[in-house]
C-alpha positions as protocol buffer text, in pm:
chain_id: "A"
residue {
  index: 1
  type: UNK
  ca { x: -8 y: 4 z: 4 }
}
residue {
  index: 2
  type: UNK
  ca { x: 95 y: 360 z: -32 }
}
residue {
  index: 3
  type: UNK
  ca { x: 360 y: 509 z: 203 }
}
residue {
  index: 4
  type: UNK
  ca { x: 224 y: 869 z: 209 }
}
residue {
  index: 5
  type: UNK
  ca { x: -5 y: 1107 z: 55 }
}
residue {
  index: 6
  type: UNK
  ca { x: 223 y: 1199 z: -209 }
}
residue {
  index: 7
  type: UNK
  ca { x: 262 y: 841 z: -341 }
}
residue {
  index: 8
  type: UNK
  ca { x: -119 y: 808 z: -352 }
}
residue {
  index: 9
  type: UNK
  ca { x: -180 y: 1136 z: -557 }
}
residue {
  index: 10
  type: UNK
  ca { x: 99 y: 1028 z: -803 }
}
residue {
  index: 11
  type: UNK
  ca { x: -62 y: 695 z: -835 }
}
residue {
  index: 12
  type: UNK
  ca { x: -393 y: 854 z: -904 }
}
residue {
  index: 13
  type: UNK
  ca { x: -202 y: 1062 z: -1201 }
}
residue {
  index: 14
  type: UNK
  ca { x: -34 y: 760 z: -1328 }
}
residue {
  index: 15
  type: UNK
  ca { x: -367 y: 553 z: -1344 }
}
residue {
  index: 16
  type: UNK
  ca { x: -494 y: 809 z: -1570 }
}
residue {
  index: 17
  type: UNK
  ca { x: -209 y: 854 z: -1784 }
}
residue {
  index: 18
  type: UNK
  ca { x: -162 y: 461 z: -1816 }
}
residue {
  index: 19
  type: UNK
  ca { x: -541 y: 408 z: -1916 }
}
residue {
  index: 20
  type: UNK
  ca { x: -532 y: 693 z: -2194 }
}
residue {
  index: 21
  type: UNK
  ca { x: -208 y: 533 z: -2320 }
}
residue {
  index: 22
  type: UNK
  ca { x: -347 y: 176 z: -2367 }
}
residue {
  index: 23
  type: UNK
  ca { x: -364 y: 96 z: -2730 }
}
residue {
  index: 24
  type: UNK
  ca { x: -588 y: -32 z: -2900 }
}
residue {
  index: 25
  type: UNK
  ca { x: -859 y: 61 z: -2674 }
}
residue {
  index: 26
  type: UNK
  ca { x: -1184 y: 12 z: -2869 }
}
residue {
  index: 27
  type: UNK
  ca { x: -1384 y: 336 z: -2914 }
}
residue {
  index: 28
  type: UNK
  ca { x: -1205 y: 565 z: -2680 }
}
residue {
  index: 29
  type: UNK
  ca { x: -913 y: 808 z: -2723 }
}
residue {
  index: 30
  type: UNK
  ca { x: -553 y: 673 z: -2722 }
}
residue {
  index: 31
  type: UNK
  ca { x: -209 y: 745 z: -2820 }
}
residue {
  index: 32
  type: UNK
  ca { x: -294 y: 657 z: -3189 }
}
residue {
  index: 33
  type: UNK
  ca { x: -623 y: 850 z: -3257 }
}
residue {
  index: 34
  type: UNK
  ca { x: -836 y: 1124 z: -3119 }
}
residue {
  index: 35
  type: UNK
  ca { x: -1195 y: 1234 z: -3146 }
}
residue {
  index: 36
  type: UNK
  ca { x: -1285 y: 1572 z: -3335 }
}
residue {
  index: 37
  type: UNK
  ca { x: -1326 y: 1745 z: -3010 }
}
residue {
  index: 38
  type: UNK
  ca { x: -1113 y: 1524 z: -2765 }
}
residue {
  index: 39
  type: UNK
  ca { x: -753 y: 1464 z: -2806 }
}
residue {
  index: 40
  type: UNK
  ca { x: -499 y: 1249 z: -2649 }
}
residue {
  index: 41
  type: UNK
  ca { x: -317 y: 1579 z: -2523 }
}
residue {
  index: 42
  type: UNK
  ca { x: -623 y: 1673 z: -2337 }
}
residue {
  index: 43
  type: UNK
  ca { x: -607 y: 1365 z: -2120 }
}
residue {
  index: 44
  type: UNK
  ca { x: -239 y: 1418 z: -2065 }
}
residue {
  index: 45
  type: UNK
  ca { x: -282 y: 1777 z: -1954 }
}
residue {
  index: 46
  type: UNK
  ca { x: -611 y: 1698 z: -1756 }
}
residue {
  index: 47
  type: UNK
  ca { x: -408 y: 1407 z: -1563 }
}
residue {
  index: 48
  type: UNK
  ca { x: -110 y: 1606 z: -1469 }
}
residue {
  index: 49
  type: UNK
  ca { x: -286 y: 1920 z: -1367 }
}
residue {
  index: 50
  type: UNK
  ca { x: -502 y: 1696 z: -1143 }
}
residue {
  index: 51
  type: UNK
  ca { x: -213 y: 1623 z: -908 }
}
residue {
  index: 52
  type: UNK
  ca { x: -266 y: 1931 z: -660 }
}
residue {
  index: 53
  type: UNK
  ca { x: -633 y: 1844 z: -592 }
}
residue {
  index: 54
  type: UNK
  ca { x: -539 y: 1485 z: -583 }
}
residue {
  index: 55
  type: UNK
  ca { x: -305 y: 1571 z: -298 }
}
residue {
  index: 56
  type: UNK
  ca { x: -560 y: 1791 z: -122 }
}
residue {
  index: 57
  type: UNK
  ca { x: -789 y: 1504 z: -117 }
}
residue {
  index: 58
  type: UNK
  ca { x: -527 y: 1279 z: 57 }
}
residue {
  index: 59
  type: UNK
  ca { x: -466 y: 1556 z: 319 }
}
residue {
  index: 60
  type: UNK
  ca { x: -852 y: 1577 z: 337 }
}
residue {
  index: 61
  type: UNK
  ca { x: -845 y: 1967 z: 278 }
}
residue {
  index: 62
  type: UNK
  ca { x: -1203 y: 1990 z: 173 }
}
residue {
  index: 63
  type: UNK
  ca { x: -1506 y: 1760 z: 134 }
}
residue {
  index: 64
  type: UNK
  ca { x: -1534 y: 1507 z: -148 }
}
residue {
  index: 65
  type: UNK
  ca { x: -1776 y: 1689 z: -354 }
}
residue {
  index: 66
  type: UNK
  ca { x: -1604 y: 2026 z: -342 }
}
residue {
  index: 67
  type: UNK
  ca { x: -1268 y: 1846 z: -427 }
}
residue {
  index: 68
  type: UNK
  ca { x: -1436 y: 1680 z: -734 }
}
residue {
  index: 69
  type: UNK
  ca { x: -1585 y: 2021 z: -837 }
}
residue {
  index: 70
  type: UNK
  ca { x: -1217 y: 2184 z: -792 }
}
residue {
  index: 71
  type: UNK
  ca { x: -1074 y: 1899 z: -998 }
}
residue {
  index: 72
  type: UNK
  ca { x: -1292 y: 2002 z: -1293 }
}
residue {
  index: 73
  type: UNK
  ca { x: -1249 y: 2355 z: -1240 }
}
residue {
  index: 74
  type: UNK
  ca { x: -879 y: 2321 z: -1216 }
}
residue {
  index: 75
  type: UNK
  ca { x: -799 y: 2098 z: -1506 }
}
residue {
  index: 76
  type: UNK
  ca { x: -1035 y: 2302 z: -1731 }
}
residue {
  index: 77
  type: UNK
  ca { x: -796 y: 2597 z: -1705 }
}
residue {
  index: 78
  type: UNK
  ca { x: -539 y: 2394 z: -1876 }
}
residue {
  index: 79
  type: UNK
  ca { x: -744 y: 2263 z: -2185 }
}
residue {
  index: 80
  type: UNK
  ca { x: -1048 y: 2364 z: -2391 }
}
residue {
  index: 81
  type: UNK
  ca { x: -1223 y: 2035 z: -2398 }
}
residue {
  index: 82
  type: UNK
  ca { x: -1514 y: 1913 z: -2211 }
}
residue {
  index: 83
  type: UNK
  ca { x: -1570 y: 1603 z: -1999 }
}
residue {
  index: 84
  type: UNK
  ca { x: -1216 y: 1473 z: -1996 }
}
residue {
  index: 85
  type: UNK
  ca { x: -1189 y: 1307 z: -1650 }
}
residue {
  index: 86
  type: UNK
  ca { x: -1526 y: 1369 z: -1465 }
}
residue {
  index: 87
  type: UNK
  ca { x: -1612 y: 1006 z: -1419 }
}
residue {
  index: 88
  type: UNK
  ca { x: -1246 y: 937 z: -1302 }
}
residue {
  index: 89
  type: UNK
  ca { x: -1267 y: 1216 z: -1054 }
}
residue {
  index: 90
  type: UNK
  ca { x: -1588 y: 1067 z: -915 }
}
residue {
  index: 91
  type: UNK
  ca { x: -1403 y: 729 z: -867 }
}
residue {
  index: 92
  type: UNK
  ca { x: -1071 y: 836 z: -741 }
}
residue {
  index: 93
  type: UNK
  ca { x: -1105 y: 1126 z: -524 }
}
residue {
  index: 94
  type: UNK
  ca { x: -1307 y: 913 z: -242 }
}
residue {
  index: 95
  type: UNK
  ca { x: -1019 y: 672 z: -274 }
}
residue {
  index: 96
  type: UNK
  ca { x: -763 y: 923 z: -231 }
}
residue {
  index: 97
  type: UNK
  ca { x: -917 y: 1025 z: 102 }
}
residue {
  index: 98
  type: UNK
  ca { x: -851 y: 687 z: 235 }
}
residue {
  index: 99
  type: UNK
  ca { x: -505 y: 625 z: 97 }
}
residue {
  index: 100
  type: UNK
  ca { x: -381 y: 501 z: 434 }
}
residue {
  index: 101
  type: UNK
  ca { x: -597 y: 178 z: 435 }
}
residue {
  index: 102
  type: UNK
  ca { x: -440 y: -154 z: 517 }
}
residue {
  index: 103
  type: UNK
  ca { x: -535 y: -322 z: 184 }
}
residue {
  index: 104
  type: UNK
  ca { x: -747 y: -238 z: -127 }
}
residue {
  index: 105
  type: UNK
  ca { x: -1060 y: -401 z: -5 }
}
residue {
  index: 106
  type: UNK
  ca { x: -1056 y: -175 z: 320 }
}
residue {
  index: 107
  type: UNK
  ca { x: -971 y: 103 z: 90 }
}
residue {
  index: 108
  type: UNK
  ca { x: -1280 y: 48 z: -112 }
}
residue {
  index: 109
  type: UNK
  ca { x: -1505 y: -6 z: 181 }
}
residue {
  index: 110
  type: UNK
  ca { x: -1367 y: 303 z: 353 }
}
residue {
  index: 111
  type: UNK
  ca { x: -1425 y: 513 z: 37 }
}
residue {
  index: 112
  type: UNK
  ca { x: -1791 y: 413 z: 46 }
}
residue {
  index: 113
  type: UNK
  ca { x: -1817 y: 496 z: 404 }
}
residue {
  index: 114
  type: UNK
  ca { x: -1663 y: 842 z: 348 }
}
residue {
  index: 115
  type: UNK
  ca { x: -1950 y: 902 z: 99 }
}
residue {
  index: 116
  type: UNK
  ca { x: -2201 y: 824 z: 348 }
}
residue {
  index: 117
  type: UNK
  ca { x: -2074 y: 1114 z: 557 }
}
residue {
  index: 118
  type: UNK
  ca { x: -2105 y: 1370 z: 293 }
}
residue {
  index: 119
  type: UNK
  ca { x: -2383 y: 1628 z: 294 }
}
residue {
  index: 120
  type: UNK
  ca { x: -2613 y: 1783 z: 41 }
}
residue {
  index: 121
  type: UNK
  ca { x: -2356 y: 2038 z: -34 }
}
residue {
  index: 122
  type: UNK
  ca { x: -2121 y: 1782 z: -165 }
}
residue {
  index: 123
  type: UNK
  ca { x: -2397 y: 1653 z: -391 }
}
residue {
  index: 124
  type: UNK
  ca { x: -2458 y: 2011 z: -524 }
}
residue {
  index: 125
  type: UNK
  ca { x: -2091 y: 2064 z: -571 }
}
residue {
  index: 126
  type: UNK
  ca { x: -2091 y: 1725 z: -798 }
}
residue {
  index: 127
  type: UNK
  ca { x: -2393 y: 1862 z: -970 }
}
residue {
  index: 128
  type: UNK
  ca { x: -2210 y: 2186 z: -1054 }
}
residue {
  index: 129
  type: UNK
  ca { x: -1917 y: 1993 z: -1162 }
}
residue {
  index: 130
  type: UNK
  ca { x: -2106 y: 1779 z: -1409 }
}
residue {
  index: 131
  type: UNK
  ca { x: -2256 y: 2097 z: -1553 }
}
residue {
  index: 132
  type: UNK
  ca { x: -1917 y: 2251 z: -1595 }
}
residue {
  index: 133
  type: UNK
  ca { x: -1766 y: 1929 z: -1758 }
}
residue {
  index: 134
  type: UNK
  ca { x: -2062 y: 1874 z: -1998 }
}
residue {
  index: 135
  type: UNK
  ca { x: -2055 y: 1523 z: -1930 }
}
residue {
  index: 136
  type: UNK
  ca { x: -2322 y: 1299 z: -2086 }
}
residue {
  index: 137
  type: UNK
  ca { x: -2526 y: 1071 z: -1863 }
}
residue {
  index: 138
  type: UNK
  ca { x: -2823 y: 843 z: -1879 }
}
residue {
  index: 139
  type: UNK
  ca { x: -3166 y: 1005 z: -1896 }
}
residue {
  index: 140
  type: UNK
  ca { x: -3376 y: 964 z: -1597 }
}
residue {
  index: 141
  type: UNK
  ca { x: -3702 y: 1111 z: -1467 }
}
residue {
  index: 142
  type: UNK
  ca { x: -3599 y: 1211 z: -1124 }
}
residue {
  index: 143
  type: UNK
  ca { x: -3305 y: 1377 z: -1002 }
}
residue {
  index: 144
  type: UNK
  ca { x: -3175 y: 1445 z: -1378 }
}
residue {
  index: 145
  type: UNK
  ca { x: -2838 y: 1606 z: -1405 }
}
residue {
  index: 146
  type: UNK
  ca { x: -2984 y: 1776 z: -1696 }
}
residue {
  index: 147
  type: UNK
  ca { x: -3251 y: 1946 z: -1494 }
}
residue {
  index: 148
  type: UNK
  ca { x: -3179 y: 2274 z: -1297 }
}
residue {
  index: 149
  type: UNK
  ca { x: -3449 y: 2173 z: -1048 }
}
residue {
  index: 150
  type: UNK
  ca { x: -3211 y: 1891 z: -921 }
}
residue {
  index: 151
  type: UNK
  ca { x: -2986 y: 2119 z: -725 }
}
residue {
  index: 152
  type: UNK
  ca { x: -3291 y: 2256 z: -539 }
}
residue {
  index: 153
  type: UNK
  ca { x: -3412 y: 1911 z: -469 }
}
residue {
  index: 154
  type: UNK
  ca { x: -3091 y: 1785 z: -343 }
}
residue {
  index: 155
  type: UNK
  ca { x: -3084 y: 2086 z: -89 }
}
residue {
  index: 156
  type: UNK
  ca { x: -3434 y: 2085 z: 26 }
}
residue {
  index: 157
  type: UNK
  ca { x: -3418 y: 1708 z: 84 }
}
residue {
  index: 158
  type: UNK
  ca { x: -3069 y: 1708 z: 242 }
}
residue {
  index: 159
  type: UNK
  ca { x: -2955 y: 1432 z: 0 }
}
residue {
  index: 160
  type: UNK
  ca { x: -2595 y: 1357 z: 34 }
}
residue {
  index: 161
  type: UNK
  ca { x: -2365 y: 1186 z: -248 }
}
residue {
  index: 162
  type: UNK
  ca { x: -2416 y: 839 z: -116 }
}
residue {
  index: 163
  type: UNK
  ca { x: -2811 y: 840 z: -99 }
}
residue {
  index: 164
  type: UNK
  ca { x: -2801 y: 1027 z: -435 }
}
residue {
  index: 165
  type: UNK
  ca { x: -2579 y: 753 z: -599 }
}
residue {
  index: 166
  type: UNK
  ca { x: -2833 y: 495 z: -456 }
}
residue {
  index: 167
  type: UNK
  ca { x: -3112 y: 675 z: -656 }
}
residue {
  index: 168
  type: UNK
  ca { x: -2926 y: 624 z: -992 }
}
residue {
  index: 169
  type: UNK
  ca { x: -3043 y: 366 z: -1240 }
}
residue {
  index: 170
  type: UNK
  ca { x: -2893 y: 27 z: -1219 }
}
residue {
  index: 171
  type: UNK
  ca { x: -2698 y: 83 z: -1558 }
}
residue {
  index: 172
  type: UNK
  ca { x: -2513 y: 367 z: -1397 }
}
residue {
  index: 173
  type: UNK
  ca { x: -2197 y: 174 z: -1318 }
}
residue {
  index: 174
  type: UNK
  ca { x: -2001 y: 441 z: -1148 }
}
residue {
  index: 175
  type: UNK
  ca { x: -2292 y: 541 z: -912 }
}
residue {
  index: 176
  type: UNK
  ca { x: -2316 y: 165 z: -842 }
}
residue {
  index: 177
  type: UNK
  ca { x: -1936 y: 122 z: -799 }
}
residue {
  index: 178
  type: UNK
  ca { x: -1954 y: 397 z: -535 }
}
residue {
  index: 179
  type: UNK
  ca { x: -2213 y: 272 z: -317 }
}
residue {
  index: 180
  type: UNK
  ca { x: -2097 y: -97 z: -361 }
}
residue {
  index: 181
  type: UNK
  ca { x: -1754 y: -52 z: -235 }
}
residue {
  index: 182
  type: UNK
  ca { x: -1569 y: -59 z: -584 }
}
residue {
  index: 183
  type: UNK
  ca { x: -1656 y: -441 z: -671 }
}
residue {
  index: 184
  type: UNK
  ca { x: -1589 y: -386 z: -1049 }
}
residue {
  index: 185
  type: UNK
  ca { x: -1275 y: -199 z: -991 }
}
residue {
  index: 186
  type: UNK
  ca { x: -1148 y: -456 z: -746 }
}
residue {
  index: 187
  type: UNK
  ca { x: -1223 y: -730 z: -997 }
}
residue {
  index: 188
  type: UNK
  ca { x: -1045 y: -510 z: -1272 }
}
residue {
  index: 189
  type: UNK
  ca { x: -735 y: -466 z: -1049 }
}
residue {
  index: 190
  type: UNK
  ca { x: -696 y: -848 z: -1019 }
}
residue {
  index: 191
  type: UNK
  ca { x: -755 y: -890 z: -1394 }
}
residue {
  index: 192
  type: UNK
  ca { x: -479 y: -631 z: -1463 }
}
residue {
  index: 193
  type: UNK
  ca { x: -217 y: -797 z: -1209 }
}
residue {
  index: 194
  type: UNK
  ca { x: -304 y: -1133 z: -1384 }
}
residue {
  index: 195
  type: UNK
  ca { x: -251 y: -1013 z: -1738 }
}
residue {
  index: 196
  type: UNK
  ca { x: 67 y: -835 z: -1646 }
}
residue {
  index: 197
  type: UNK
  ca { x: 208 y: -1150 z: -1471 }
}
residue {
  index: 198
  type: UNK
  ca { x: 114 y: -1364 z: -1783 }
}
residue {
  index: 199
  type: UNK
  ca { x: 243 y: -1119 z: -2044 }
}
residue {
  index: 200
  type: UNK
  ca { x: 491 y: -887 z: -1856 }
}
residue {
  index: 201
  type: UNK
  ca { x: 369 y: -599 z: -2078 }
}
residue {
  index: 202
  type: UNK
  ca { x: 207 y: -290 z: -1943 }
}
residue {
  index: 203
  type: UNK
  ca { x: 6 y: -195 z: -2259 }
}
residue {
  index: 204
  type: UNK
  ca { x: -123 y: -557 z: -2301 }
}
residue {
  index: 205
  type: UNK
  ca { x: -229 y: -574 z: -1949 }
}
residue {
  index: 206
  type: UNK
  ca { x: -419 y: -235 z: -1958 }
}
residue {
  index: 207
  type: UNK
  ca { x: -576 y: -327 z: -2318 }
}
residue {
  index: 208
  type: UNK
  ca { x: -682 y: -673 z: -2188 }
}
residue {
  index: 209
  type: UNK
  ca { x: -831 y: -531 z: -1860 }
}
residue {
  index: 210
  type: UNK
  ca { x: -1011 y: -264 z: -2034 }
}
residue {
  index: 211
  type: UNK
  ca { x: -1170 y: -500 z: -2310 }
}
residue {
  index: 212
  type: UNK
  ca { x: -1269 y: -766 z: -2034 }
}
residue {
  index: 213
  type: UNK
  ca { x: -1451 y: -518 z: -1861 }
}
residue {
  index: 214
  type: UNK
  ca { x: -1597 y: -408 z: -2190 }
}
residue {
  index: 215
  type: UNK
  ca { x: -1708 y: -760 z: -2243 }
}
residue {
  index: 216
  type: UNK
  ca { x: -1877 y: -798 z: -1901 }
}
residue {
  index: 217
  type: UNK
  ca { x: -2056 y: -468 z: -1855 }
}
residue {
  index: 218
  type: UNK
  ca { x: -2294 y: -252 z: -2067 }
}
residue {
  index: 219
  type: UNK
  ca { x: -2140 y: 84 z: -2103 }
}
residue {
  index: 220
  type: UNK
  ca { x: -2379 y: 360 z: -1969 }
}
residue {
  index: 221
  type: UNK
  ca { x: -2239 y: 634 z: -2219 }
}
residue {
  index: 222
  type: UNK
  ca { x: -2310 y: 402 z: -2518 }
}
residue {
  index: 223
  type: UNK
  ca { x: -2658 y: 339 z: -2368 }
}
residue {
  index: 224
  type: UNK
  ca { x: -2701 y: 736 z: -2341 }
}
residue {
  index: 225
  type: UNK
  ca { x: -2605 y: 790 z: -2684 }
}
residue {
  index: 226
  type: UNK
  ca { x: -2776 y: 500 z: -2845 }
}
residue {
  index: 227
  type: UNK
  ca { x: -2994 y: 214 z: -2705 }
}
residue {
  index: 228
  type: UNK
  ca { x: -2927 y: -73 z: -2464 }
}
residue {
  index: 229
  type: UNK
  ca { x: -2915 y: -320 z: -2743 }
}
residue {
  index: 230
  type: UNK
  ca { x: -2638 y: -125 z: -2913 }
}
residue {
  index: 231
  type: UNK
  ca { x: -2435 y: -166 z: -2572 }
}
residue {
  index: 232
  type: UNK
  ca { x: -2515 y: -540 z: -2572 }
}
residue {
  index: 233
  type: UNK
  ca { x: -2383 y: -573 z: -2934 }
}
residue {
  index: 234
  type: UNK
  ca { x: -2060 y: -390 z: -2826 }
}
residue {
  index: 235
  type: UNK
  ca { x: -2020 y: -611 z: -2510 }
}
residue {
  index: 236
  type: UNK
  ca { x: -2050 y: -921 z: -2747 }
}
residue {
  index: 237
  type: UNK
  ca { x: -1800 y: -790 z: -3001 }
}
residue {
  index: 238
  type: UNK
  ca { x: -1554 y: -742 z: -2704 }
}
residue {
  index: 239
  type: UNK
  ca { x: -1615 y: -1103 z: -2620 }
}
residue {
  index: 240
  type: UNK
  ca { x: -1546 y: -1215 z: -2948 }
}
residue {
  index: 241
  type: UNK
  ca { x: -1233 y: -1006 z: -2972 }
}
residue {
  index: 242
  type: UNK
  ca { x: -1116 y: -1150 z: -2648 }
}
residue {
  index: 243
  type: UNK
  ca { x: -1169 y: -1506 z: -2782 }
}
residue {
  index: 244
  type: UNK
  ca { x: -950 y: -1407 z: -3095 }
}
residue {
  index: 245
  type: UNK
  ca { x: -679 y: -1274 z: -2878 }
}
residue {
  index: 246
  type: UNK
  ca { x: -657 y: -1619 z: -2705 }
}
residue {
  index: 247
  type: UNK
  ca { x: -580 y: -1766 z: -3044 }
}
residue {
  index: 248
  type: UNK
  ca { x: -352 y: -1491 z: -3188 }
}
residue {
  index: 249
  type: UNK
  ca { x: -202 y: -1343 z: -2852 }
}
residue {
  index: 250
  type: UNK
  ca { x: -185 y: -1001 z: -3019 }
}
residue {
  index: 251
  type: UNK
  ca { x: -369 y: -704 z: -2895 }
}
residue {
  index: 252
  type: UNK
  ca { x: -403 y: -575 z: -3250 }
}
residue {
  index: 253
  type: UNK
  ca { x: -710 y: -808 z: -3290 }
}
residue {
  index: 254
  type: UNK
  ca { x: -900 y: -526 z: -3097 }
}
residue {
  index: 255
  type: UNK
  ca { x: -811 y: -278 z: -3386 }
}
residue {
  index: 256
  type: UNK
  ca { x: -1123 y: -402 z: -3562 }
}
residue {
  index: 257
  type: UNK
  ca { x: -1370 y: -328 z: -3289 }
}
residue {
  index: 258
  type: UNK
  ca { x: -1190 y: 9 z: -3212 }
}
residue {
  index: 259
  type: UNK
  ca { x: -1223 y: 123 z: -3585 }
}
residue {
  index: 260
  type: UNK
  ca { x: -1595 y: 18 z: -3587 }
}
residue {
  index: 261
  type: UNK
  ca { x: -1681 y: 181 z: -3262 }
}
residue {
  index: 262
  type: UNK
  ca { x: -1499 y: 509 z: -3383 }
}
residue {
  index: 263
  type: UNK
  ca { x: -1688 y: 500 z: -3731 }
}
residue {
  index: 264
  type: UNK
  ca { x: -2021 y: 475 z: -3529 }
}
residue {
  index: 265
  type: UNK
  ca { x: -1901 y: 733 z: -3278 }
}
residue {
  index: 266
  type: UNK
  ca { x: -1956 y: 494 z: -2968 }
}
residue {
  index: 267
  type: UNK
  ca { x: -1717 y: 539 z: -2695 }
}
residue {
  index: 268
  type: UNK
  ca { x: -1726 y: 323 z: -2383 }
}
residue {
  index: 269
  type: UNK
  ca { x: -1600 y: 617 z: -2153 }
}
residue {
  index: 270
  type: UNK
  ca { x: -1740 y: 454 z: -1826 }
}
residue {
  index: 271
  type: UNK
  ca { x: -1539 y: 139 z: -1895 }
}
residue {
  index: 272
  type: UNK
  ca { x: -1232 y: 362 z: -1948 }
}
residue {
  index: 273
  type: UNK
  ca { x: -1308 y: 532 z: -1599 }
}
residue {
  index: 274
  type: UNK
  ca { x: -1333 y: 193 z: -1439 }
}
residue {
  index: 275
  type: UNK
  ca { x: -1006 y: 99 z: -1592 }
}
residue {
  index: 276
  type: UNK
  ca { x: -834 y: 385 z: -1424 }
}
residue {
  index: 277
  type: UNK
  ca { x: -976 y: 288 z: -1083 }
}
residue {
  index: 278
  type: UNK
  ca { x: -880 y: -68 z: -1139 }
}
residue {
  index: 279
  type: UNK
  ca { x: -518 y: 57 z: -1230 }
}
residue {
  index: 280
  type: UNK
  ca { x: -508 y: 286 z: -927 }
}
residue {
  index: 281
  type: UNK
  ca { x: -596 y: -18 z: -715 }
}
residue {
  index: 282
  type: UNK
  ca { x: -305 y: -213 z: -876 }
}
residue {
  index: 283
  type: UNK
  ca { x: -69 y: 59 z: -786 }
}
residue {
  index: 284
  type: UNK
  ca { x: -170 y: 65 z: -431 }
}
residue {
  index: 285
  type: UNK
  ca { x: -104 y: -320 z: -415 }
}
residue {
  index: 286
  type: UNK
  ca { x: 250 y: -249 z: -535 }
}
residue {
  index: 287
  type: UNK
  ca { x: 230 y: -306 z: -907 }
}
residue {
  index: 288
  type: UNK
  ca { x: 557 y: -152 z: -1057 }
}
residue {
  index: 289
  type: UNK
  ca { x: 711 y: -242 z: -1380 }
}
């Protein structure tokens, strides 16, 4: 586990850098291709400029919601893109506040416990961070992030972050991750470490972790942009690519799916965020290369 606050904050930056550098990573920005309005360099700049906020989180210099808002504000000063790391901030900042845990399972449980201690002011701060980042989310009737009435509702009903996340639709993987002690990320960490042990290659480990998660979970960002059946097709395609990888032992087998998703403008952004938190747990476990 981490020796001090600085190691934890550095690991959070590293986890974002390693995720975006993974290639090929079906449907998302990596070191070989960009989106029209979102470039590889945006992720690099956002990752590095997050460090002061991550450090503040380890020292608990502010509340979780306010730190997430500050992360979006601070990183936005260094780039002109939108929604670069909003989901990653939601996942990482609670973990950073409990960096001194005995092991990653305890860290995950304590992070969820920290969310239970938040207030409606933290929820409002996250709502404002969402507005600032222009992130895309699933459409919901109640407490929609698209509705200006949501902030008033959160305040008048004193809904903290944990209670708010409990109200999210079941397809919202990040919300469910936060209230369920990071079950997916812990599983992703185990995958990542096993892949690295088998192939002794950082990129291969990250790429396989990402696509394994993609083969097991429906990405909410794809659901929000298209339909659930499209997300199911992407999941099935990821499974097929993994089967192909088992035969060829070459990550370039994911290039076909990558090109297809880019052509269709389908990007599994939530799976990328979960890959980041999986990497963070692996670094906490002592993963070095």
